[in-house]
C-alpha positions, 0 to 999 in steps of 0.5 A, a space after each residue: 061585199 067581196 064576191 070572188 066566185 059566181 056561176 052563170 049561164 051563157 047562150 050565144 045567139 042562134 042563126 037566122 033562118 034561110 028564106 024561101 022565095 022566088 024572083 018575081 018581075 014583070 017580063 021576067 019569066 021563071 025568075 028562079 029561087 032568090 031566098 037569102 041566107 040567115 044572119 049569124 047569131 051573136 057571140 058571147 065575148 068576155 073582156 077585162 075591165 079594170 073598173 071591176 074588182 069583184 064578181 058582185 054583179 053576177 049575183 044579180 044577173 045569172 043568164 046572158 043570151 046574145 041576140 039571134 041573127 035576122 032571117 034571110 029575105 027575098 032578092 038574095 038578101 042575107 039577114 043581118 048578123 047579130 051583135 056580140 054580147 060583151 061581158 065585162 069581168 075583173 082582171 084575173 077572172 078564171 072561167 071554167 065549164 061548170 059541168 066538166 071543170 075545164 078551163 075555158 079562159 083566163 082573163 088576165 090579158 086585154 085580149 077578148 075571149 069568145 066563150 060561146 060562138 053564135 050559130 051560122 045562118 041557115 041557107 036560103 032556097 037559092 043555095 039549093 038550086 041545081 040543074 036537076 032541082 031548079 025550083 027548091 021549095 025549102 030552106 034551112 033554119 039557122 044553127 043553134 048558138 053554143 050554150 054553157 053554164 060557166 063558173 067564174 073565179 077571181 084570182 087576184 093578179 099580184 106579184 107578192 102575197 102577204 100571208 100570216 095570222 090575223 093581226 100580225 101587221 100585214 095591213 099596216 105594212 101594205 099601207 106604209 109601202 103603197 097607197 093602199 088604205 086598208 082598214 086597220 084595227 087591233 083585233 082579229 079579222 079586220 081585213 075581210 077582203 083582199 087588198 091590192 097596193 102598188 109599191 113604187 121604188 125610187 128607181 122607177 120600178 114597181 110591183 103589186 102587193 096583195 094583203 090576203 085576209 089572215 089565215 088560221 089553223 085549218 083554213 085549207 079545210 074551211 075553218 075561219 075566213 082564210 080558206 075563202 081567199 087562199 086562191 088569191 095567193 095562187 098567182 103570186 110570184 113571191 110570198 112574204 110571210 109576216 110573223 109577229 115576234 113581239 109575243 103580245 098575242 101569246 103565240 110562238 112565232 116558229 109555231 105560227 110560221 109552221 102552221 101557215 106553211 102547212 095550210 098553204 101546202 094543204 091547199 096546194 102543193 104548188 103554192 107551198 113551193 112559191 119562194 118566200 121571204 120571212 119578215 119578223 114584224 113588231 120588232 120594236 116591241 120584241 126582245 133581242 133574244 126572241 128576234 135572234 132565236 126566230 131569225 136563226 131558225 129562219 136562216 136554218 131553213 135557207 129563207 131570207 129573213 128581215 126585221 121590220 116594224 110596220 108601225 114605225 116603218 123601220 126596216 120596211 125599205 130594206 124589205 121592199 128592196 129585197 122583194 124587188 130584187 127577188 122578183 127580178 129573178 122570178 118568172 112573170 105572173 102565172 096565166 092558165 092555159 085554156 084546156 081542150 075538150 075531153 076526148 069523151 066529149 069530142 067522141 060524142 060530138 063526132 057521133 061515135 055510136 050515133 045513128 045516121 042514114 045515107 040514101 042515094 038520090 035519082 041525081 046520083 047524090 049521096 044524102 046523109 041524114 043525122 040529126 046530131 051532125 047538124 049541130 056539129 056543122 055549125 062549128 065547122 069552117 070549110 075554108 079553114 084547114 084545121 076545121 076541115 080536118 076535124 070535120 073529116 074526122 067526124 065523118 070517119 069516126 062516126 062510120 059515115 065514110 065507111 058506109 059511103 064506101 060500102 055503098 060504092 061511092 066513087 071519087 068525085 061523087 057528090 055528098 050532100 049533108 044538110 044542103 052542104 055539098 062536096 066531092 068525095 075524095 079517097 
């Protein structure tokens, strides 16, 4: 079975907990705290594997959870970081956040994509020692790993897509111009799965051709099989429209062309604007009059027109050369850009409208307490400028900075948020 859609849940590993420990050694008095930090949880990483051609494996396993980081230990020993969980998908898989529909990654290149980040390890009690707090008896738990429900959608990576009604000769054409071996028979819906074939030219150039299962009228609305596979044409740089001009099926070739193009437009306006070449197939069984009539109509539309017979290979070489020439002038295969989180989600993460509490300790430090802020801090890298700017925006938009200013904080005063301390700067 060809499976090109799936939905799974991914969960990055939680960070290990920090340790509470005090140094104990003979002849060493008051050794002090030495609890180490927890290890980082494993990330969820998607990679392309060209040995996979469908998403069938995801029908049987729908939950992927990375390992948790090890806990910290005494002697300032940091817990071991957990290994990343690698998920292999076919090339061309589009990954979306199932809840929002946001594109998270387009797995078209060989670059691995981290879709869920593992939680940072919690800090051990050694991190909380200060001149005024020399024996901290607490540590911090590890941060939670990110968790998403994601939808996987396979959109084949092909330069050329063959479209047309069932039984017009698409499978025959791809079998004679490439090494692909689709099932071929004289009845409708022989092709039940998209078939890819690499077409090689005499000059060493090559391109990928996809035989898309036959469309029928109403395919874009879910009629027949075609609607299941229209998504695979979306990436194609060029569409080759195969039309049966023999009349053996009792259909009108002009009507067939108009119906299929209407289905493409109904499915996607962008898809209807992809350049087309029209190939009149089964010319060996058609009258000269019907071929010329159809050809004149195609030329009146300004579309390239070729006469072929896939069964006898007549005209197929000229068609392949025309396809290669057209591809040389077209941009590369479309890749989708990952989309940013919606503003509403960013605002929620920034704590807008959420409660917090600020107290000033006897040591002069301003302590910020807000449960929602703990999850945000696991995503913040204080050594990264962009990440630090995001953290500052969270503090500002949530009202925390305004509250600190109302409480009379001065430049250089210390702020403590879940054990992370920094000097306040106006």
